[in-house]
N, C-alpha and C positions, 0 to 999 in steps of 0.2 A: 130504628127508629125514625121514623118518615117525618115530615114539620114541611107546611107551607108546600103544599102540592100544586093548587092551584088550578084543579081543573075547570076546563075556559076560561085559562088568560089567553092575553089578547085576543079580548073582544068575541071567544067562543074558535078560534083560530082553530082549523083544522091540523094545518100544517103542524098548529108545536100539540096538535091536543094526539099526532100519532109521535113526535116526538119522543111526549110522554113514554107513554104507553111502549113504544120501543127499551127505551129502561127501564117501566116495570118487566114486562115478559120475557126480556133479553139479560136482562143483569139482576133487579131484583126480588125478583119469585122464583128463576135459581137456588141464588146464594143461599134463601131462608129455607125453601127446600133441602140442599146440601152440609147443613150445619143443624143437627137432631137438637144441640145443646139453648135452637132456639128457645125459647120457651111460651115470648109474648109478643104481639105489634105494638107500640103504642103512638102514636099520631099527634104531631103536639098542635097541631092545629090548622087553620087557613087550608081548610080540605078543598072546599069549594071556594073560586075567583069572584062568582059576582056572588053580590049581597040579598037578591033582591030577586031573582027570579035563575032561572036553569035549563038552559038550551035543550030540545030534546036529542039532540045528536049526543052529545058532550052525557046526560043522563043515562041513555043506553050504555054508549063506553063503560063507564061506571060502576053501573049494575051487573056487564058480563065481562069484564076485561080488570076493574078492582078488586070487584065488594065480591066477583065467584070465584079471586083468583085467593083473596086472602081464606073464602070460608075453604075452598081446600089444603089450604096450611094445619087448620084444625087446633089451632093454637087459639089463645085467649085474647081479643083486639078492646083496644083502648083507645076512644077518642076522644082527648080535652079541645076545647071549646075555643077558636081564635075569633078573631075582630070580623073576619072574611067572611065565618060560619051563621053572622047571626042577621037578623032583618033590622031589631032594631038598637042604638044605638049606647042606651041606658039600662040596656036587661037582655042578658041570653037567653029568657023562656024561650024566642021564634028561631028556632037555628036551625041547621041544614041538616043534621043530623038525625032531630022528628019528622023528618019527610021524606028523609029515602032510603033504598034499601037499604042493610048493614049486615055483617055477617051473622050467626046465630048465635055467636057467644061473643058478645060486644055489650063494655059498658060506655056510657059519653058522660064527661063531667061538667056539668056547668057550675059545680062549689065547689071549694077549698076540699080538698077528700085522701086522708091517706087509706091511699093501696098498695096492698102486699103481693110482688111478684115472688117466685121460687123463694115465698119464706123470707124475703126483703120489705124490709116498711117504707115508703114514698112518700111527697105529698106529691098531687096535683095541682094545679093554677090554672083555672083556665084563664080569658080574657078578663081582666079586671077593670069594673065598671064603674062610676060613682054608686052606683044602690052596695059594688060588695067589695069595696073597698075597706069599710071599717074590718067586715068580718076575715081578709086577707091580712092586713096590716098585723089584728089581734090572734091569728093563727103563726104567724111567719115570726113574731115576738116572743114564741115558747111556742116550736113544733110538733117535741119531742120524738122527730126523727132528722137524719142528717143528710138527705137529697130530698131533689127537688126536681120535677120534670115540669111544663109549660109554658105558657103560650102571654110571655113579659113585656111589654116594654118601656125598658129602664137606661136611661140618658147614660151619654155618655158611650158607648159603645156604635160599630159600625155599621151605618146599612148599605150598603152599600159599597163599595172599594172607595177611599178618601171623602166619605158623607156621613159624618158623627152627628146622632145625634145629637138634639140640644132639648131633645123634651123628653117628658118619658117620667119611672118612676128613681126615688136616688136608690143606690145601689147597695148601700148602709140597709134596707129595709131587710132586707136577705142574709145580713150577715150571721144572725144566727144556725142559720145551714151549710152546713162545710163544700153544698156542692151544688149549683142549680145548671138546669139541663133549661133549653130556650130554645124556641121558632117567634116568628115578627119577622126580624131581622131577614135577610137573604144573604149577605154576609155571613160566611161563616170562622167566630171570630174567640178569643178568652182570654179574661185576664188570670185564668189560673182559679178563679171562684167561681163566675157564670161564665158557661159556653153554651154561645148559640152557636147552632148547630145547620142552621142556613137549608138554604131551599136546594131538594134533588140537583137539579139541572137547570142548566143556563134557559132566560126569558128576555130578557132584553140585555143590550149593550153592555151595560153597567155593570153587567155578571159576565163578560168575552174572559176576561183572560183570571178569574177565581175556579179554584176545580171545582165542584159540586158534587155531591151525593150523598148518603145514608151513613148514621149509623148504629152499631151496637153495645149495649152497656153493660158489662158482666157486673150482678149486683153479689158476688162472692168477692172480686174482685177491686170491685170498685170502678173499671178503667172504662176509656170509654175509645173505643176501638172507630175509627173515619174506613170506612171502605168508598174509592174515588168513583166517581161515575166515568165511564169510560164511553162517553159520547158528550158531545160538543156539538153545539149550536153555530156560534162566530167563530168565523177564522178572518184573521190581520193580514195583508202581505204590505210589508214593506219594500216597494219597488225599487229594486236598483242594479242596471244593471251593470253598473261597473266592478259586481260583485258575484252575479249571478247570470249564467245564460238561464233564463224561460222557455225557451223551445224546450227547454229540458228538463224540467219544473214537471215533477209527479201531483199533475190538477186531482188527482180520484179524491183524494180529502175535504174538499173545497163543494162535491157532489149532496144535496140537499141541504143546504146551509146559507148563511148570511154569510154577504164576502165584502171586505171591503180594503181596498188596495187604496192605502200611504204614498205614493208619489214621492221616493228622494232624490233620485235622480234617473234620469231618461236624454241617454244619445242618440238609443237611437228609436223614433215614432214610430219605421215601421214594425221592428220588432215587439216593440211594447202594444199595439192595434192587436199582432197575429197572437199575442197571450190574451190580450179581452179577448179577443176568440175566439179561443178556445175557449175561455171562461165558460163563453155565454154558447154556445152548441154545445160542445166535445161531450160536458155533463148537465147537468140540473142544478145551479144554484136559482136559492128561493128566492135569492137578490142579489143583487150586484155595484156598490156606490165605487166611484172613485175620489178619491181627496188627495184635492190639488190645491188650489182656490184658495186663496186668502185672502183676498184681495179686501174683503169686510172689513176685515181689522183696522181703527184708523192710526195710520202712521206717525202723528203726530203723537199719542201716547203708548206706544208699543215700540219698542227694542228690534232693530233688523234679526235676533240672534233665538227668540222666540219662534219665527216659523221658522227657523232653519233645526231646532234643537227639539221642539215639539212634538211628539207622537202622536196626543192623539188631543178630543176635545176638555178632558178634565184637565190635562195642563194646562191648554191655552188660556181657559178658564181661570186658573189660580195663579200663573203667569202673569195675565191679563189683568188682574183685581190687582194683583201685589204691585205694577207700576203704574196706576193713575190716582192721580192729587185729588185725592179729599178728605174730609174731615171726618165722612162715616164711618161703621163699624166695620173693617178690610172682612176679616174672617165671615159675621154677620152674611155680607153684598155672597159672598164666595160659596155660603154655606148655601145663599138661597139659587143662587145659579145651579150649582151643582142638582140640586134636587128637582128642578123642575128641568134640566137636563135629564133627568129619568125621570121624569110624568114622559115625557116628552116618547122614551123608546117607550114605553109603554102603550101609548094609543097608535105609535105608526107603526107601520112593517116595511 
């Protein structure tokens, strides 16, 4: 099972496009081929990133490198429509799957459907709109099956690390189901009943510390196995020359990555410059940022230990809000700031 593949992400970035296909061609497809017990492929929505059009290069690679490899697997393919797959917000009728090439043995789901895979019945739930809500509520109240897969927006789950969705459907809507697996949120999480599978690879800095990958669902044992992605696009370096000799550090792991260097301690400026020079010239980093200037924080509001102890932007945001004097809802302020931070990461390379 794959969800939230988002082909064409980051404004059709070819860097990310190649990173995505390195995962599919070097890990995902070889894994499925090596496990003949896998009898079906399920995509839980948001196959493409852009809702209204597709870049020619992205479309070409989708056809030649994704769809063609799915075809070679010679297994049934199931695509559940997600919110990024549709043109209109209130209907799923116009969607990417109707306009793009797909494997021969493919079914696309635009409405709640009972599906049988390996003699096991499951409920497939595409993105819920105002138009479809009544039908979904009716079928989940008396589903007749125990397991559902879908592309659902359920409140109370993490969208990204530390950012919990405050909107969406109440999870009690799915209480009659014993197990729910869903796409939509890119953070992999579970409350034991509802399982968000997460995106298969990192796309923004918000994904940096999360393990990505794909899942295999066993219909006999009803167990969900997670297969971690062996690749990562984002790397953090916590620079401290009191504890590490950076002239001896192997920098090959940062090749073709986005890298941030957090300066925790720098006694030898020459050694620091030499280390940065190695990152710039000995390998090919896509982007390199050095984080050491916290002067834009208002010293009247924020205690000194925040800057000393914080490791990332999210931590700074949380602690900054916790220490300001205001009658406003600090939780809502923090959630809004985190959401803006993630959105900024989505549009900035």
